[in-house]
C-alpha positions in Angstrom: 0.0 0.0 0.0 2.8 2.4 0.8 4.3 2.1 -2.7 0.8 2.5 -4.2 0.2 5.7 -2.2 3.4 7.1 -3.7 2.0 6.7 -7.2 -1.4 8.3 -6.6 -3.1 10.5 -4.1 -5.6 9.0 -1.7 -9.1 10.2 -2.5 -11.1 11.1 0.5 -14.6 12.7 0.8 -15.8 14.4 4.0 -19.5 14.9 4.4 -21.4 17.1 6.8 -24.9 18.8 6.7 -24.3 22.5 6.6 -21.8 25.1 7.9 -23.1 27.1 10.9 -20.6 27.9 13.6 -20.4 24.6 15.5 -18.0 22.0 17.0 -18.7 19.3 14.4 -18.2 21.8 11.6 -14.9 23.2 13.1 -13.6 19.7 13.6 -14.4 18.8 10.0 -13.0 21.9 8.5 -9.8 21.7 10.5 -9.3 18.2 9.2 -10.0 19.2 5.6 -7.6 22.1 6.0 -4.9 20.1 7.7 -4.7 16.9 5.6 -1.5 16.9 3.5 -2.7 17.8 -0.1 0.5 16.3 -1.6 -0.8 12.9 -0.4 -4.6 13.4 -0.3 -7.1 14.5 -2.9 -9.7 16.0 -0.6 -13.3 16.6 -1.4 -15.8 18.2 0.9 -19.6 17.9 0.7 -22.3 19.9 2.5 -25.3 22.1 1.9 -24.3 25.5 0.6 -25.5 27.4 3.7 -24.1 28.6 7.0 -21.8 31.3 8.3 -18.7 29.2 7.6 -19.5 28.8 3.9 -16.8 31.5 3.1 -14.3 29.7 5.3 -14.6 26.4 3.4 -14.4 28.3 0.1 -11.1 29.7 1.2 -9.5 26.3 1.7 -7.0 25.7 -1.0 -6.5 22.4 -2.8 -9.9 20.8 -2.1 -13.0 20.1 -4.2 -16.3 21.5 -3.0 -19.6 19.6 -3.6 -22.9 21.2 -2.5 -26.1 19.2 -1.9 -28.9 21.5 -1.0 -31.1 18.7 0.4 -28.5 17.9 3.2 -30.5 19.5 6.0 -30.4 18.8 9.8 -34.0 17.9 10.3 -35.5 14.7 9.2 -37.5 15.3 6.0 -38.4 12.1 4.0 -38.5 13.8 0.6 -35.3 15.8 0.9 -33.5 12.9 2.6 -34.3 10.5 -0.3 -33.0 13.1 -2.8 -29.9 13.8 -0.7 -29.2 10.1 -0.5 -29.5 9.7 -4.3 -27.3 12.7 -5.0 -24.6 11.6 -2.5 -24.6 8.1 -4.1 -24.1 9.6 -7.5 -21.2 11.7 -6.4 -19.5 8.9 -4.6 -20.1 6.4 -7.4 -18.4 8.8 -9.9 -15.7 9.9 -7.5 -14.1 6.5 -7.0 -13.1 7.5 -3.4 -10.7 5.5 -1.3 -12.3 6.8 1.9 -15.7 8.4 2.7 -15.6 10.1 6.1 -19.0 11.3 7.5 -19.7 13.7 10.3 -22.7 13.9 12.6 -26.0 12.0 12.5 -27.8 12.9 9.3 -24.7 12.7 7.0 -23.7 9.6 8.9 -27.0 8.0 7.8 -27.1 9.1 4.2 -23.4 9.2 3.6 -22.6 5.8 4.9 -25.5 4.1 3.1 -24.6 5.8 -0.1 -20.9 4.8 0.3 -21.8 1.2 1.0 -24.1 1.1 -2.1 -21.3 2.6 -4.2 -18.8 0.1 -3.0 -16.4 2.4 -1.2 -13.7 0.2 0.5 -13.2 2.4 3.6 -16.1 4.0 5.4 -15.4 6.1 8.5 -17.9 8.0 10.7 -17.1 10.6 13.4 -19.6 10.6 16.3 -19.7 14.3 17.3 -22.9 13.6 19.3 -25.7 11.0 19.4 -29.0 11.3 17.6 -30.7 10.1 20.8 -30.6 11.3 24.3 -32.1 10.5 27.7 -34.8 13.1 27.5 -36.5 11.9 24.3 -39.4 9.5 23.8 -38.1 6.0 24.8 -39.5 4.5 21.6 -37.7 7.0 19.5 -34.5 6.6 21.5 -34.6 2.8 21.0 -35.2 3.3 17.2 -32.2 5.6 16.8 -30.0 3.2 18.8 -31.1 0.3 16.5 -30.4 2.5 13.5 -26.9 3.3 14.8 -26.2 -0.4 15.3 -27.1 -1.1 11.7 -25.0 1.9 10.4 -22.0 0.7 12.5 -22.1 -2.6 10.7 -21.5 -0.9 7.4 -18.7 1.3 8.9 -15.1 0.3 9.1 -14.3 2.7 11.9 -16.2 4.9 14.3 -14.3 7.9 15.7 -15.5 9.3 19.0 -14.5 12.7 20.4 -14.4 11.5 24.0 -13.7 8.2 25.7 -17.0 8.5 27.6 -18.8 8.5 24.3 -16.7 5.5 23.2 -17.7 3.6 26.3 -21.4 4.5 25.8 -21.3 3.1 22.3 -19.8 -0.2 23.6 -22.2 -0.3 26.6 -25.3 0.1 24.3 -24.0 -2.6 21.9 -23.9 -0.2 19.0 -20.4 -1.3 17.9 -17.6 -3.5 19.3 -14.7 -1.9 20.9 -12.3 -3.0 18.1 -14.2 -0.8 15.6 -13.8 2.3 17.7 -11.1 4.9 18.1 -11.1 8.1 20.2 -9.6 11.2 18.7 -10.2 14.4 20.6 -11.6 17.3 18.6 -8.7 19.6 18.0 -8.6 23.4 18.4 -6.5 25.9 16.5 -5.1 27.5 19.6 -3.4 30.3 17.7 -6.7 32.0 16.9 -7.4 32.3 20.6 -3.9 33.7 21.5 -5.0 37.2 20.9 -4.2 40.2 23.1 -7.4 41.8 24.3 -8.0 44.9 26.2 -10.7 43.4 28.4 -12.1 46.7 29.7 -12.2 48.2 26.2 -14.0 45.1 24.9 -16.5 45.2 27.8 -17.2 48.8 26.9 -17.6 47.9 23.3 -20.2 45.3 24.2 -22.0 47.9 26.4 -20.8 46.9 29.8 -18.9 48.7 32.5 -15.3 47.6 33.1 -16.0 46.6 36.7 -19.1 44.5 35.9 -18.8 40.8 36.1 -20.0 38.9 33.0 -21.4 35.3 32.8 -22.0 33.9 29.4 -22.4 30.9 27.1 -21.6 30.3 23.4 -23.6 27.9 21.2 -26.5 27.3 19.0 -29.9 28.4 20.4 -31.2 24.8 20.2 -32.9 22.1 22.3 -29.5 20.4 22.7 -27.7 23.5 24.1 -30.8 24.3 26.3 -30.0 27.9 26.9 -33.4 28.4 28.6 -32.0 26.7 31.7 -29.1 29.2 31.9 -31.6 32.1 31.5 -33.9 30.6 34.2 -31.0 30.5 36.6 -30.2 34.2 36.2 -32.8 35.6 38.7 -31.2 33.7 41.6 -27.8 34.9 40.6 -29.0 38.5 40.1 -30.3 38.6 43.7 -26.9 37.9 45.2 -24.9 39.7 42.5 -27.0 42.6 41.1 -23.9 44.0 39.3 -23.5 40.9 37.1 -24.4 40.9 33.4 -25.2 37.9 31.2 -24.4 37.3 27.5 -25.4 34.6 25.1 -23.4 34.3 21.8 -25.2 32.3 19.1 -28.3 32.0 17.2 -30.9 29.3 16.3 -34.4 28.2 16.3 -35.1 29.0 19.9 -34.1 32.7 19.7 -37.6 34.2 19.7 -38.7 31.8 22.5 -35.6 32.8 24.6 -36.2 36.5 24.0 -39.8 36.1 25.2 -38.5 34.3 28.3 -36.1 37.1 29.0 -38.9 39.6 28.9 -41.2 37.4 31.0 -38.5 37.2 33.7 -37.9 40.9 33.5 -34.2 40.4 32.6 -34.0 42.5 29.5 -31.7 45.0 31.2 -29.1 42.4 32.2 -29.2 39.7 29.5 -28.0 40.2 25.9 -28.3 37.7 23.0 -25.6 38.7 20.5 -26.2 36.2 17.7 -23.3 34.7 15.8 -20.1 36.7 16.2 -16.6 36.6 14.6 -15.0 37.9 17.8 -15.8 34.9 20.0 -12.1 34.6 21.3 -12.3 38.3 22.4 -15.7 37.9 24.0 -14.7 34.8 25.9 -11.9 36.7 27.5 -14.4 39.2 28.9 -16.3 36.4 30.7 -15.8 35.8 34.4 -17.7 32.5 34.2 -18.6 30.3 31.2 -21.8 28.3 31.4 -22.7 25.2 29.4 -26.4 24.2 30.0 -26.6 21.4 27.4 -29.0 18.5 27.8 -26.8 16.3 25.7 -23.3 17.0 24.2 -20.6 15.1 22.4 -18.0 17.1 24.3 -18.7 20.8 23.7 -16.5 22.8 21.4 -17.2 26.2 23.0 -16.6 24.6 26.4 -13.1 23.5 25.4 -12.4 26.9 23.9 -13.5 28.7 27.1 -11.3 26.3 29.1 -8.3 27.0 26.9 -8.8 30.7 27.7 -8.7 29.8 31.5 -12.4 30.7 32.0 -13.9 28.9 35.1 -16.8 26.8 33.8 -20.1 25.5 35.1 -21.2 22.7 32.8 -23.9 20.0 32.8 -22.6 16.5 33.5 -23.8 15.0 30.1 -22.1 12.6 27.6 -18.4 13.4 27.2 -18.4 16.6 29.3 -17.2 15.0 32.6 -14.1 13.8 30.7 -12.7 17.3 30.6 -14.7 19.1 33.3 -13.5 17.3 36.4 -15.8 18.5 39.2 -14.0 20.7 41.7 -10.7 20.5 39.7 -11.2 21.9 36.2 -14.7 23.3 36.6 -18.0 22.6 38.3 -20.5 20.0 37.1 -24.3 20.3 37.5 -27.2 18.1 36.6 -28.9 18.9 33.3 -32.2 20.9 33.4 -31.4 22.0 37.0 -31.6 25.8 37.1 -31.1 25.8 40.9 -27.8 23.9 40.5 -26.6 26.3 37.8 -27.3 29.4 39.9 -25.7 27.9 43.0 -22.5 27.0 41.1 -22.3 30.4 39.5 -22.8 32.2 42.8 -20.2 30.0 44.4 -17.6 31.1 41.8 -18.6 34.7 42.0 -18.2 34.7 45.8 -14.8 33.0 45.6 -12.8 34.6 42.8 -9.5 32.9 43.9 -11.1 29.5 43.6 -12.6 30.5 40.2 -9.1 31.5 39.0 -7.6 28.2 40.1 -10.3 26.2 38.3 -9.6 28.3 35.1 -5.9 27.7 35.3 -6.5 23.9 35.7 -8.9 23.9 32.8 -6.4 25.6 30.5 -3.8 23.0 31.3 -6.3 20.1 30.7 -7.2 21.4 27.3 -3.7 22.3 26.2 -2.6 18.7 26.9 -5.0 16.9 24.6 -6.8 19.3 22.2 -4.1 20.3 19.7 -5.5 20.6 16.2 -2.3 19.3 14.7 -2.4 16.3 17.0 -6.0 15.6 15.8 -5.1 15.8 12.1 -2.0 13.6 12.6 -4.1 11.0 14.4 -6.7 11.0 11.6 -3.9 10.7 9.0 -2.5 7.7 10.9 -6.0 6.1 11.1 -6.4 6.5 7.3 -3.1 4.8 6.7 -3.9 1.9 9.0 -7.3 1.3 7.5 -6.0 1.6 3.9 -3.3 -1.0 4.6 -5.8 -3.3 6.4 -8.4 -3.2 3.6 -5.9 -3.2 0.7 
């Protein structure tokens, strides 16, 4: 295989739904950006929508393929069309590897790749299509579907060892078919000098005000409503505090109504998607992740890299990096009282908060290098190509 690889490039296709700001998207784009183009002929497929569309168009040396029917929500008509279009692309592309990301592309992409006879099919589990708060019948259906899809996959990549163990425990795939590769971060884009007071003023806050915030899609998964509902109890003890949510999504109008209902309009801001997230993160005194389910949490790892003390829900892979009382504070999902108590504790004990932030930074630096992730994916590709040669 090594001699064959010297004669021709390895053809690999990455598939994801669309390109909003998100952890799965960042992971995929970093991989596509980082793979050695002298050895790989890289193609990338998604719907032509999302704030990171310009980012993918700037990547040199890759082929872009847009399928408009690749949407996040289940839609039988569009999903059938997407499956057919993906199959046609794969059949004509003669790919050595098809690598899918997230649940919907993991379904359509893997089936299309199998039908097209692709020799190496890889799927990255950025998060599960099922969770503990959904209808039990639906949850069982999605678990059975993942079991089937794992059978037509050569390798499943997880982004945390806790996710890997969950897959094994549920019988979705055997351990030998799994490999954990942490989702890398381009640390250099977060190493920016920020005048925190000036940035606070730019955002409309006084320099001495303490800011608690979260970054993420305004979706059922991220569950920002529980963060918002925790604010009144924080505000009672810390009336000077201000709260910021960076992100957008289908829950925005509902959240804005909740803010008005709780009479929080003067202390809570929803900023939408922003290009200056690294700067905004540095203005935060505390970062909150209120997700009901989470592969690992991209914004969480970014906040930890910037030494922000974090309060996060103990779901899926999160406890792997947020070690309670060491690198952050863990709370139960959907528990607004627990969130408010944890935030109040950190606000009341700034020295403890600083120590947690420093510990969090070291934890992330040790395992979340983007170059390390790309190198490990490259090594995986080489192993699977040799195995299936």
